[in-house]
N, C-alpha and C positions, 0 to 999 in steps of 0.2 A: 214749344214742338217734337214733334216722333217722335226723333232721332237723340237727344234728350233721354227719355224715354228709355233710351237700353243705356246710356250711360255715358255715349261716345260724345269723342269731341268737339266735334261737325260729318254735320252730312257722310254717311255714302254716296261719294257719285255712281248711279247709277249703272252708268256703265265698267265702271266696277264691279261691283255688285254683282253686276249677270256672271260674271267667274267663278264665282260662288257660291248661287243661289242652289234649293233644290229645286224640284223638277215642281211643278206646278199642278198643285192636286187634281185628276176627273173625280171627277162628282163617285160616292157611295158608293155598292152597292145595294142598298137599301133603299135611298132615294133611284135610281137608272133599276127598280126591279119591282117598283110599287106602281099596281096594279092602276087606280084609282091615278097617278098623273100621270102614267102611260098612256091608258084609254086620254085623257087629256092633247097630251102630242104626239098620237095617232091621228085626233076629230080633227086636228086642230090647226096643223101646221106652220100654218099664217101666222098664226101668233109666235113666236119661237125661230124665229124666220134669224140671223147672224147675217150681222147690216158690217161694215168692215172700209172704213177707206185705203187700211192696206195687202199688197197685191201678196196673198201670204204667197202662190210662189216663187215672188222674185226675190221673196222675206226670205222666205228660203236659200235659197239662191248665197244669196250674202251668204248666211251664217254659214255657208259645208265649213270655216278653219275654224270655229266658234270655236276656242278653247272648257265651253260647258257645252259638249253635242245633247245631253244629256235632262236637259234647264228649255237649252234649243225648241227643242223636236216639242218639246210640254210646250211653248205657248205656242207655236205649232201646234199646235194639233186641238189647243187653246183659241185658235180665230180661226182651224173651221170649223168647228164645232160645240163651241161655247167654253167659259169661264165656271170653274168652280169655284163662289171664295174662300176657300179652308174652312167652309162649314160643315156639321154633326146638326143635322134635327134632332130633337131630341125627344123623345121620349112623351106624350101627352101635348103632347103639342097638335090642335087642331091644327084638322084638313085645309079649310079656308082661313082666312080670318084679317079680315075689313077692318083696321085700326078706324077709326070714331078720324072722317076729316074732320078742320077746323071753321066757322062760319065768312065764310067773309062777303063783305057790305061795300067795303072798297070801291069802284064802275072802277077807278085810274087801272089796281090789283086782277080783280074781271078778266081785266081787257086784255094785259098783258100777256094772264095765267091763256086762256085761250089765245093768243099770238103763238108764244112758245109753244102749245103743244100746237096750233100747224105747225109750224118751222116744223117739228120732231114727226112729224107725218108725212112731211114728202119730203123728209131723206129719210123714210124707215124704220124710225127709229123708235117709233111709238108705232104700236097699233092701233088699227080701229077700236070707236067705244064697244063695248057690251053689258050690260043689266046683270047680270051678275056672274059671282070671278065661278068657277070653274074649279076644278077638282082640281088644288093643291096650288093655288093662286092665294098670296097677301096682296093686299092693298096698303100700302102706309102713308101718313102724311101729307098732304102736293097742296103749298102754298107760298105766298111769295116776304121775303122780307124789305125794309126799303138799303138801298146803299148809292155807295157816291153822294154824301150827305141829304140822302131824303129825292136824289131825283132821282133816278130810275129802280127799279126791281131791281132781284136774286132769286133767281127761283128756286123753291127745297125741295126736298122730298129723303123726309123722317123717318133713314130707317133707323135710329137707337125711341122710336114711342113705346110704348105699350109694352106691355107683359107678354107677345106676340114677338116681340122688334129681330126684324129682318138679322140688327148685328148680333141678338144676344147668340144669334151662332153662328159665328165666325171665335171658329177656335184663334184666338192670339197667339199659340204658344205655340202652336203648327205652323204660322202665321210667318214669325221669323222676325228676324228685322227686312225686311221689304222697304225700299227708301216708297215710301204714300204721297210722301205732304212738299208740293207744290216746286215748280223747278227750276229748284238750287239745285237735286239731285242725278237736275243732268246739264253737271258743267258751266 
């Protein structure tokens, strides 16, 4: 479990962590000022909609007396403008990267992945498809694995695959000790 990596005897509850958490990061200026990425965002704003079930204005009002207002302001900003995952884009990373997709031959798995795609599209959490990655985009492997003893499928997007994996850009030190694993951290 992740909390064991930090030497803690038990996980910190998320509500307690918010009182000591540092603000969530904004995108670095290098990413914001990249002309290729800026052009992609400007020309395709429909691909970058922020969709959340959270009523951000109500959420912000509920946090007015929170003991860590700087952290709360960063969460509200991120809900409105998008989250940045404690990442730095290393020099030499390609402008676009399409990781190889695994060959999927199982018809049930293919049907499951298509159904998942359709669900995400209907909830505006996926954009409609396009053939070529645009500047600044990365495609990671997307597949399904059996769950529940093989009676169902679980979708996997492998952010750790390959030499240009998205997870390789995450600064684990900057991320700190954010409780990420499981519902136990919510008390």
